[in-house]
N, C-alpha and C positions, 0 to 999 in steps of 0.2 A: 500400396498395400498396407502402409501405416500400421495401425494397431490391431486391425481385425481382418486384414487381407480382403477387404470388400469395398474399397473405394472405386468409384466409377471413373472412366476416362474423363479428363477435363479438356477444355478448350483454352489454350493459353495464347494471348496476343501481346506482342511487343510493339508499342506505339512510340515512335520517336517524338521528341519534344520540339518538333519543327520540321522544316523541309526547305528544299531549294526553291528559289524564285523561278518564274517561268523561263527567263533567259539564262538561268543557272549562274548568275553573277554574284549572288549573295545568299546567305542563309537567313531564313525567316524563322525565328524562334517563337514558341508559344509564351503566353504570359506566365509569370512566376507562380501565380495563385491558380492557374488553370491546369486541370489534369484531364478528366473525362466527365462529360455530363451523364452521370450514372442513370438518372431517371429516364433520360432520352434513350440511352442504350437499352434499358429494360424494355421500353415500348417497341424499339426496333426489333429486338430478338423475338418478342412475343408476336409481332406482326409477321415477320419472316417465317417463323415456325408454323403458325396457324395457316398462312397462305399455302405453304407446301402440304400441310395436313389436309386442307380442303381440296387441293389439286389431286392428291393421291386418292381421296375418297371418290371424287367425280370421275376419275379415270378407271375406277374399278379395281385398283391395286390394293385398296384398303378394305378388308372384309371384317364384318362383325361376327364374332364367334363367342358362344357361351353367353355370359352376362351382357356382352356388347352386341348381341344379335339384334337388339331393339334399335340399334343405330343404323340398321339397313333402311329404316324409314327415313326419308330425306328431311321430313319435318323434325323428327327427333334429333337427327344429326345437327340441324341448324340451331336447335335449342341448345345443344351442347356447345356449339361454336359461340353462341351469344354469351353463354356463361364464362367460357374460357377467355373471351375478349375483355371481361370485367376483372379477371384475376390479375393481381400485380406480380410481375416476375422479379425475382431477386438476382441481381448481377453484383457479385462481390468484387469490388475493386479497391485496391489500396496501394499506397506507395511502399516500396521495399524498405526494410529497416537497414539493410547493409549496403544499399546503393545498387546501381545497375549491374555491377560486376557480380554480385551475389545472385541476382536473377538469372543472368546468362549462364553462370556456372550450374545453377539448379536445372535450368531447362536443358542444358547440354547433357546432364546425367539422365534426365527424364526421357528425352527423345531418343537416346542411343543405348538404352539398356532394356533388358527384358523385365517383366513384372516382378520376378523374384530370382535372386541369384542362387546358383547351385550350392554355394557354401552355407546358405541359410537353411537348407533342407537337412533335417536331423535323421529321420528314419522313415521307412515305408513298410507297413505290415500288410502283405498281400492277403493273408488269411482273414484278417479282421477288416481289411479295406480302409486303413487309416494312414494319414500322412501327418508327420510332425515337422514343424519348422520353427526357427527362431524369429522373434520379432521384438522391436524395441518399444517399450511403454513410456512415452514421453510424459504421461500424466503421473507416472510414478518414478520421477527422477531419472528418466531415460534408461531404466533397467531393462536388460535383455531377458526375455522370457521365452518359453516354449509353448506353442499352441498345437493342438491335435484336432484334425478335421476328418470327416468321412472323405474318402477319395473323390466321390462324385461332387461333394460340396467344394473341395479344393479345386477341382477342375473347373467347376462353374465360376468360381471367383477369378480363377486365372483367365478364363475366356472373356471376362468382362474387359480385359485389356487388349483383346485382339480386335483390330480395327475392322469394320465392315467393308465389304467390297466397294471400291470406288472412293473410299475415304482417304484423303491425303493427310498424313501426320503433320507435315511442315509445308507451309505455303509462304512465299515471299512476294511482297508487293512494293510498289513505289521505288524508292532508292535502293531497296534490297532485292528487287526482282532480278532474275537471271540475266535478262537482256540489258539491264541498266547498271548493275552494281559495279562492273569493271570500270566504268567511267565515273559513275556518281559517287561512289565511296571515296576515292582519292580526292574528288572535288570537294566533298563535304569536309574531309579532314583538313584540306588546305584552307578552306574558309573559316573553320573553327580553330585552326592552329593546333590541331592534334597530329602528332608525328605518326608516320606509317608504322604498322606493327612490325616489330623486329622478328626476323626469322629465328627459329630455334637453332642454338649452336650445335646441338647434337640430336640426331634423330631418336625418337622413342623406341625402346626395345619392344619386342613382340609381347612380352609380359605386361608392360605398361599399357600398350594398346588394347590388349585383351581385358585388362582391368577396367579401362574407361568404357569399353563397349558393353561388356557383360557383367561387370561388377565382381568377377571371379579373379581372386588373387592366387595364382598358381604357386607363388612363393610362400604362401601362408601354410602353416602346419595343419594337415587335415585332421589331426587328433585333438589338439588343444585349441586351435583356431586363434591363438594369440602370438605364438612364436613364429619366426620366419626361417625358412630353410635356406641354406646356402649351397652353391654348387661345389661339390668335392672334386669331381673330375668328369670329363666327358667321355662317353663310351663310343668309340668309332666303330663303324660296321666292319665286319670281318669279310674280306674278299677271298673267296676260294680260288686259288691259282690253278687248281686241277692237278692231275698227275704229271 
């Protein structure tokens, strides 16, 4: 939702820098100066997308409406495909500044939280049909500001983050696949000399779990949004013993 509450869902891929040999006896790492062939990846994405685009058109699931009605003509559609195959696709790939730990922490928040947390909502005016919420302007020194949108525009931007039917948010492949990771991950750690992950000494409280999943901190003061509330006492239910 960033600075304007209008970013589109992204596709994030975590690619390990190597893998197990066929017999599983050794770890084969990638070259130090090799990351991902970006230009090749661009061509693959373009080819896959346009192949599915063409299949949807030929099966009749893709309809030309309004200005696109001209594409019902197969010759016109083929001309469009020819032009699209000449377009260069942009695949943005870069190495993380803070290392893999920072990437995993970010993806953990991104995949297990809603598009906007309740504590960022400031007000809702039903009569005017307006919604106000807080956002952080990283271009202006990370200052927190308030934005007001029409309710329909707010809902439209929120729905950009709702996955379409049949779309899986998280997929695991290779050594991370559900069928293999129980055996492959300990094997990879042993070959790389990485210790097993230590179990947490104390289980997380429900407040901490709720904060990780939804971004809502129930311990935060709902008025000033800066102070933290503390438990004064617990109110136990009153049991009526009857007459």
